[in-house]
C-alpha positions, 0 to 999 in steps of 0.5 A: 499500499502506498503511504500517505503523503506527509502534509506541508502544513498542519492547521490546529484549531482549538474549538469549544461549542463552534458548531455555528462556524464549522461549515463556513470555516470548511468552505473558506479553507478549501476556497482559499487554500492553494492545495487543500490536500496538502493540509492536515486539519486538526480540530481540538475540542475542549469539551463542546456541549453542542454539535461541534464534534459530530459536525466536524467529523461529518465535514472530514475534519480530524477531531481530537479531544483535549482538556479545556483551555486554548493553550492545552488544546494547541499543545495537544494539537501540536503533539499530534501534528504530522507537518513541519509547519504549524498553523494555529488558527481560531475557528472564527478567523478566515485565512486569505487566499493562497494562505498556505502558499504564503506560509510555506514561502515565508518559512522557506525564505528563512522566517520560522514564525509569523502572522497575517495582518488582520481585519474584522468582519465589521464596517466600524471605524473603531475596529478598522482603526485598531486592526490597521495596527496589525501590520506593524511588526511589534509584539504589542501589536500581536494577538491570536486572532491574527493566526500564527504559523511557526516551524515545529522545531521552533515551537518545541525549542520554545516549549510551546504554550504556557498552559498556566495561562487561561487567557493571554496564552497567545500573547505570552508565547508570541512574546517569547517568539520575539525574544528568540526569533525573527517574526514575519508579518504577511501582508495579506489579511485574515478576517476575524469575527467582530461578535465579542465586540458587538456583544460587549461593546467596542470601547468597553471590550478594548479597554479591558484588553488594554488593561490585561496588557498593562497588567501583564507588563506590570508583572501580573501572572496568569491567574491574576490575568484570568481573574480580571478577564473572568470578572470583566469579560467572560461574566458579561 
């Protein structure tokens, strides 16, 4: 029997009750990838109570189980990934045209980690203003909604995501990448959902995210960041 080809990129998507996004996610990945068949797509479920798992299986995603928490879920996906390039993507973030070629070319040119620019699926001037900063190559302008690609060897050299973080895990990991490696911003944009901003209020949510960044800068640990998030964002 002919062995299966090793995928070029392993896309790792942490999910929790994302049943409503999976059809559009599959359609977008197929439409936007240069070679969908060369991708390995791992949906890492943190204990969904809706139809996430059954819908994902019906859509031919590879579904794996994990303890709840994006850091744990993403590390679990990385441990099971077959490709040498890992691409961490949120279920409500859709990548640009030929994103797989852009990532492979960037890594081939010596960029072991990076992301895309980002825009929201909203015409809000406020959100357009903040998404503009995603083009700047500074760690303060980074976030998980921009997606993240990284070579597997660099991922493990850095120890992966810190599972002590329930929130801020993307930013914490990216901060470590900036200290150890060049970071590439690919000029195309992913499109991410503005639903949290619409639900909680744009100014209010951006303020709370800013406070979390400031608390981290001033030395707050993962438990303190989560307590603030739980009180001011999650409990909304």
